N, C-alpha and C positions, 0 to 999 in steps of 0.2 A: 489213706485219706480219711477224713472224719467222717463218718454216716452221720446224717442231721437226725435220722430217728434213734441214734444212740447216744444222745448227748449225757454226759453226766450230770448229776443232780446237785445243786447248788442251793444255798440258803438265802432268804432275802437279804441278810447282813451283808453276805458277800458280793452284792450285787445283782442277784439275778431277778427277773421278772416272773411274775406268776402266770401259770397256764390256766387262768380260770374261764376263757371265753369259748364258747360254743360256736355252731354254725349259724345260726339266727343272731346272736351277738356280733359275729364278723358282718353278716350280710346287712343288718341293720346299722352297723357303722358306716357302711359305705353307702347305703341307701340314705340314711340320715345326713350324710354329706351331699349326696346328689341333689335331693330335695330340700334346698334351701330358699335363699332369697331369690334365686334363678327363677322359680317358678312364677314369683310374684310380679317381676318385671321383664322375663325372657320373650314372652310371646308380642307384647306391647312393643318392646324395642324392635324385635326382629322383622315385625310386619312395617314398620315406619321405613326400615332401611332396606327391604326385599319385597315390599306388598305381599300379597298372598302366596308368591313364590317361596315365601320364608318357610313353608312348609319341606320343600325342597331342602332349604337350607339346615332344617333341623334333621332330616332323613342323613343328608350327607356328614353332617356333625357326629350323628349317633353312629353311622359305618366307621367313622374315623376311630371314635373312641373304643368300639368293639374289637376293632384291630389292635389297638394297644392293649387293651386288657386281656385278650387272647395271649398276647405275649407275656403280660405279667402273671397270668395265671400258671404258666407253666413254669416260670422262674420263682414265683412265690411256694409252690411245691417243691422245688429243688432245695430252695433255701429259705426254711421258714423263719427269720431272724427279725428282731424289732427294726424299723426303719429300712425294710429293705430296698426301696427305689433309691436310697442314697449309698447302697452298698454292693449293687449288680456290677456298676462301672468300677468299682473299686477292685474286686475279682478281676475282671476281665482286662484292666488297663492300667493297673497300678495306682500310686497315690495320686499322682497330678490330677487326671481324669475323676478320680474317687472323690476327692477333695471338691472339685469342680460342679458335680453332678449333685453331690453332697448339699452345697450351699444352694444350688437351683431348688433342691426339694425344701430346704428350711425356708427360703425365702418366700416360695408360694404358701406354705403351711401357715408361717408366722403372719402373714397379712391377710389371710381369708377371716379370722376371728374377729379382729376389730372392724372389717368391712362389715359382716353380718351385723354387728352391733349396730353399726351406722345404720343398715336397711331397717332393723327394730325402730331406732330413734325416728328415722324418716316416716314411715308408716304410721308410726303413734301420733305424727302431726294432725292426724285426722281429729285427734280429742284437741279440746282447747287447752287442757292443763298441760298438753305436752307440745303445744305451739311455739312455746319460748326455749325450747331444745336447740333449736337451729337455726342459722341466718338463712337469708333468701337465697345464698348461693350455695346452701346445704352443709357448710362446714358449722361445727358446734359452736353454741355459746357457753359460758362459764357453766351453767346448771346443765348443759348437754354434756358438756367435758366431765364433770362430776358424775353423771348418771350413766356415761360411757365407762368410765373407770370401775364403776360399782358393778356393771353387767359382767366386765372383763374379770372381777373379783370373784363372782358368783361360778365362772366357768373354771377358773384356776382351783376353788374351792371344792367343787363337786369332783375334779379329778384327784384331788389329795386324798378322797376315802377309796381310792384304789379303781384297778380295771372293772373288778366285780361290780361295783356300785355304779361305774360310769356305763358299763353295759346295759345294767337295769333301767338307769335313767334315759339313757338314749333311747333302748327299746319303746318305752311307753311313749316318748315325744315321736318317735317315728312311725309308730301305728297312726295318731294323730296326723302326722304330716303326709302320710299316704291316704289316709279316708278322706282328708278336706278338699284337695285337688280332684280326686274321682268324684265327690260329691259337687263340687264346682262344675265339674265338665257335664254330667248328667242331667244336672238339675237347670243348670242355663240353658242347654240344648234343647231341652224339652220347649217347645213353642217359641225359641228363638233362633233357629237354625235357618239362615237365609242363603240358598246357594247362590242366587245371583250375586253375592258380595265377592265370591272369588274371581269374578270375571268383569263386573260393572266398570270397573276404573283399571281395567288391566290387570291379568295374573301376573306377569312380571314386569312391572312398568320401568324397574330400574335395569332391566337385563342381568346377563350373567354377573357383573360386578357386583351388583347389588345381593345378588343370591350369595356369592362367595364371601364377600365382604362381612356379611350378617352372621356368618359361620363363628367369626373370631371377634368382632365389635359390639355385637347387640347383646352378649351375654348367652349364645348357645353353647360354645364350649366350656364356659365358665360354670354354666347350668349343670352341664353332664360332667363334669370333675368331680372326683371325691371316691372312684372305684377303688382308688390304691389305700384308702384307710384300713381295708380288711388285710392288705399286704403288709402296712406298718404294723399292724397289731400282732403279726405272724408268731412274733416271740411269746406271747400270751394265750395261743390258740391251745384248747385240750387236743384236738386232730388235725395239726394243719396240713397234714398231706392229702387229707380227704376233703377238707371244708374250706381251704383258701380257693381252689379253682372253683368250687360252686358259689361262694359267697361273691368272689369278684364278677364273674359272667352274671350270676343272678340280678346283681343289684344293676348290672348296665342295663340288662333285658327291662328291669321295672322302670328304672327311671326313663329309658328312650321311650317306651310306650305312652307313658303318662305325658312326657313332654310334648309328644307328637300330637296327642289327642288335644292338648290344652290349645296350641296352636290354632288347629283346625276350627275347634269351638269358638275360641276368641273372635278369629276372624268371621265366621258365620254369625254371630251374635249380635255384632255391632250393627247399631242403626245406620243407615247408609248416610243421614247428616252429617256422621261423624268424621266421614271421609270423603265426603263430596267435592272437597277440594284437593283432593288427592291423597294417597298414603302417607306422603311424608309430611303432610298438615293434619294428620290424625288429632283430633281433638274432642274431648266431652267433657262433663262436668266429673270431677273425681279422677281425672286421669293420673294424677300424682299417684294415686293407688291404683293400678289399671284393672284389676279383678274385682275388688270391693266395688270400685266405681262403676265398672260395668254391671255388676249385679243389683247396684241400686238403680242404675238407669234403665234397667230392663223390667222393674217393678219387684225385684227380690231383696227389699230393704233387710231383710232378716239375715238372708245369706251374706250380704254386704258387712253385717256385723261380725258375722262368725269368721269372715275373710280376715276382718283388721285384728281380731284376736290371734288368727293363724300367722299374721305378718310379725308377731311377736315369738310363738312357737318355734315356727319352721326356721327362721335365722338362728334363733336360740340355740336349738338342737345342732345345726351345723356348726355354728361357733363353738358349741362344747366340744363337740369330736375334735376340729380343728386343733384345738388347745393340746388336746392329747397327741394328736399326731405332730405339733411342734416339739414337745417334749421327747417324743420316740425318735424323730429325725435327728434331734441333738446328742440323744442317747447314743445312737448309730455312729454318729461324727465322732464322738469322744471315743467310741470302742475302736474305730478306724484310727485314731491317734490324731485327727484333723482339728479337735477341739480340747480345751482342758478337760482333766477327767471328773470334774466336778460334775458335767453334766451327765455322766453315767452313774452317779451315786443315786441308790435307791433306798426309800425309808423301810419301815418293817412291813408297809402293804406292797411294797416292789413299785412304788411309784418313783421317778425320775424327778425327785423334788427340784432340784436347782433348775432343770430344764423348764419346769413349769413356771419358777419366778421368773425367769427370763421372757417366757412367752407373754406374761402379764407385763413386763417392761416394754416388749415391743409392742404391744397392743396399745399402751398408753402413748409411746410415741407417735404412732399412727393417728390418734385421735388429735394431734394438732392440726392447724388449718391447711390440711393438704385436699387433693380435689376429693370430689364426692363419689358415692358407690359408682355411678355410671362411668366416670372418668377414668377409675382405677380397675375395671372389669378387663379391659383389654391388657393392661399391664399382668394381673394375675393370669390371665389366659396365656400370654406366651411364656410366663415363668413357669407356668405348670407343665405346658406341653414341651418346653425344652428340658425340664426334669424327665418327662415320659420318654424323651428321645433317647435316653441313656440306656432304657430296657432293650430295644430291639437292637442296637449295637452289641451290648453284652451277650444277647440271646446267640446271635450269630457266631460269637465267639465260644461259647459254650457249646454249641452244636460242632464245631469243629474240633474243639480242644478236650472236651469231656463229653464224647459220645457215648459213654458207659456210665454215666453217672446217674442215679436213680431219679425218674421222673414220674411221681405220682399221676400227674396229667401231662401227656404228651402232645403237642399241638398239631393237629393234621394239616400238612403243608407248610409247616414252620419255616422251611429256608425258603419260602416265596413271600409267605406273610410278614414276616420280620423286615426283610428290605424295604416292602411296600408301606407296611406302618411307618417304618422312619421316613420315607417320603412324605407322607401324609402328614405327620407330624410337623414336619419343616413347612409344609404349605400351609399350615394353621397359624403357624408362627409369623409366615410371610404376610399372610391376609390380615393380620394385626395391624399391619402398617409402620413406616416408618417412626412416624411421630411417638410410637409406643416403645419401638425397638431401640431407640437411641437411649431412652431413659432406662431401660432394662440394661443396656451397657453399663451405665454407670452403677446400678447396684451389682452388676457381675464383677466390676473392677473393684467395689469395695468390699465383696467377699473374699477376693484374693488378697486384698491388703490386710484383712482381718484372721483368715485363715491361714494365708500363707506366712504372716509373721509369728503365728503360734506354731507353724511347723518349722520354723528356721530357729526359733527358739528352743524347741523339743529337739532338734538335731543339734544343736550348738552345746547345747548343755548334756548330749548324749542320754536323754530319757531313754529307756528301753523300748517305749511304747511309739517311739518318733517314727512318722511313716516315710516309707520309701517312696520318694517322687520319682516314679519311673518315666522319665521324659521321653525315650523312645518310642514306649508302647502309646503315648499320647500324644505323639507328633502331629497327628491330624487335628487336634483339638483346637489349636489358635487358628487353622485355616477354615475351621468349621464355623467357628465363632464369628470370625471377621468376613469371612465369605458369606455368610446369611445376612449380616448386617449389610456388606456392599450391595447385594441382590436387591434388599429391601428398599436401600436408598435410591437404585435405579428404578426400581418397579413403580406401579401407578397407585399402590395402596397407603391410604393415610399419611400424605404429605410426601410420598416420594417423587422423584423427578419427573417419572413416566416414560423414562427412556426405553423401556422393555416392554412393548404392548402385550395386552391382556391375550391368554392362551400361549403366547411365547413364555412369557413370564413363568406360567406352569411348567413348560418343558425345561427351562432353565432351572427350576429349583430342584425338579426331578433328578437331571442330569447330574446335578452338583451333590445331591443327596446319596445318589447311588455311587457316586465317586468316593464320597466321604466313607460310607459304608464299608464297600471293599477295600478301603485304604485301611480303615481302622482295624478289619478282621486281619489283615495281612501283617500289622506290626503289633498285634495285641500280646498280652504275656504268654509265656510257654505253659504248658500244663503243669509243670512242677511249681512254678510260682503262683498258679490260680489256686492249686491245692493247698500251697503253704498259707495263701492269705484265707483260705476256708478255714484251715487248721488253726491259725492264729486268732482269728475273729469269730467265728461262728461257734467254738468251742467256750469261748467267754462269755456267751449269751444264756449259759445252761440256766432251765427253769427252776423256780422255786415251787413246790408244792404246799 
């Protein structure tokens, strides 16, 4: 079996990626993704859904993401390859599962950059010159569409300079993105921290359902997403075995602390008049840009201007790194044989140029009159967590099938944390609600049509890289997707029928998840098949120096 730390060296002309990114570059790639437009909107949206108990929602969301990040940290050290989240299920369950989770990964990555662009344009509406860029329903005008396309072109252009230029650009933006929220937290809290705000209209006015619903629908999980960017860049890390676990866990810790503090200060700083009619009717001048509006409301107009500037930089940095991630996921899909080899071609800088072009095209499509930033948060959350759910499943298989494989980072209690993280991932998806999940189902079907058609073509034409669709090892997958959709339809979140009462629905999701987890482990690929997949795919990612 090929050792990851003994990969043969390749040249960029042969399709290798350059190992130019260190620990800070990896960590800042993840932190830069975590702190994007989510911090600008998340606190306001969460408190409207859950009241001051939104703090509990953030804590639960952070714990959930930590569980998933811990699993990814071990897998990232074991298999430091580009687009890792799209590959672990491939190793563990063969072609069908690999293709499915690869599509989930690409779907969420490809749609984040255009959403961040829409957030930039939305906040820019504070300035008179930018008010003509959006209609009143949040969709783009003709001039807004042109502006959005131009911003996407900037993201793609920076990526074409190579991963080293990207790391430097993103690192500079991320220092700013960390400093501004921290400054807002402490400056606004001084003299504007009213402890009575946490109880005057009830700490949890919408009960447990509000707390749980806020996790998925108000932008909490969306805000905390992004730790996987270090994993996606594993094929370009100078020292992946040492740096990947540190970057993954470090980025989650930084993001969680900042977001929880933001929620606490946002609640405490609000004048009572803004929520005197209840948290669901929260309103104040400038609420369309919640943090900048709040700063102005409490007499910190200069800080409000800084935050309006940050509303361009923070989403811009996140959009930049997700443009990178999209091309790396499609690179991984092509290496696994699920997509045309054009996606795996790199230029002399080691950049997957065709994948970047396609990420630009996808962004342009997303700028058509689709729902606003807020309406799309639930969709991106469910697609992202569905992608993450493949990692705990793969972890369980590797723990059984590859017990002696080198693990630079070994997760303590991994055999317990792995199924627990799978349960938590499915709860987050369930809390997103039926109205979102049925739309996600259509997107999943589209992926099966596109990738499945290419896999059929590759097999029919006897291409040497045609993927082996191991239906036996992935027999649990249709039951998983359809079963989760059925539970959502019967549940009480986001348009569900309400046939399963609150708390009982959590037990149903947990029991269903554990059944799928152990079923998947039982029928997974045999050790020799896993090793063959690693030998065939990991070695082809040989880095170029």
